[in-house]
N, C-alpha and C positions, 0 to 999 in steps of 0.2 A: 185222371186228376179229381182230387176231393175238393170239396167247400174250403178246407183248410190250406190247402195250395193256393188257391185262388187269392185267399185274405192275406197271407203271406206274401204273394207277388203283389197284391194291391197295397200293402204297407211298405214293401221295398219302394215299389215307384212312387208312393208318397213322400218317402224320406229322400230319395234320389233328387225329386224335384224341389223338396223343400231345402236341399243342401244347395242345389244350383241357384235356388231363389237366394238364399241367404249370401252366397258366393258373389252373385251379381250385384247385390245391395252393397256389400263390404267393398267390391270394386269401385263401384259408381261413388261409395263416400270416400274413398282413398282419393280418386281422381278429382273429385269436385273439391275436396279440401286442398289438394295441391294446385289446382287452378284458382282458388280463392286466394289462397296463399301468396300466389304471384301477382293477383290482383292487388292485394292490398300492400306487398312490397312496391309495386309499381307506384299505387298512389303516395306510399309516405315518401319515396325518392323524387317524385314529381313535385311535391310538397317543398321538399330540402333544395331542389334545383330551382324552383321559383324563388326561393329566399335568396339563394346564390347568387342568381341572376340579377335580382334586384339590388342586393349590395355591390355587385360588380358595376352594374349601370350608374349606381348612385356615385361610386367611385369614380368612374369615367367621366360622369358629369361635372363632379367637382374639380377634376384634372384639366379637362377641356377649358372649363370656366377660368380657370387660371390663367391657360395658355392663351384664350381666345379674348377673354374681359368680358364675356357677356353670357350670364347664366342661360338665358332664353336661346341663344344660338347653340350653347352646349345641349341644352334638352332637345332641340329639335335633332340635333345630329344624333344624339343617343337614340332617340325615337325611331329614327330612318334607319339607323343598324338594327334595332330591335324588329322593325318592320319587315326588313331585309332577311332577316335571320328566319321570321315567322314564315315568310314567303318561300325560303327555301326548303324548310320543314314540311310545309304544306305541299309543296311540288315534289318532293322525294318521300312523301307519306306511305305509297306502296313498298318501296324497297326498303324504308327503315322501320315502318310501324305495321303495315297490315300483313306481308310477307312473313316476319318474323313470328307475329302472333298466329297465323294461320299454321305455320309448322309447328309451334309449340302446341296448338290444340291438337292437331293432327297426330303427333309424338305421343301425347298424352292420351288421347281417347282410342286411337286405332292400333290394333296389334300389327306386327311386321307383315304378316299375309294379307290384312285389310289393305295397307298401305300399297303393297306390291300390285294389287287388284285395282287400285284406285289410279295408278300410272299407266296401266294397258289400256 
């Protein structure tokens, strides 16, 4: 083997490594963009959901105030309902929030072969 053969082999190895590095970067950018877009979508939906819950709670307060004759009683009842809802969400956070997020991130970043090895 001559000097030019080693040079060609070295150039091919550098090209191969460069292509794999570029592929890794593109894969990371793609997965990161999917993750960030999911976070952005969640943030937007969360803000909309907060506004909807506020409007529903306000309507419920007004309706209960007419029925009960007291705004303070209606406000306290709605506050207790919202606190109960918060407690339920907090209690169910693993099933409703943590597990789905973990599954999403696992599906996003691990290949099917990696996921099979994780379960063994």
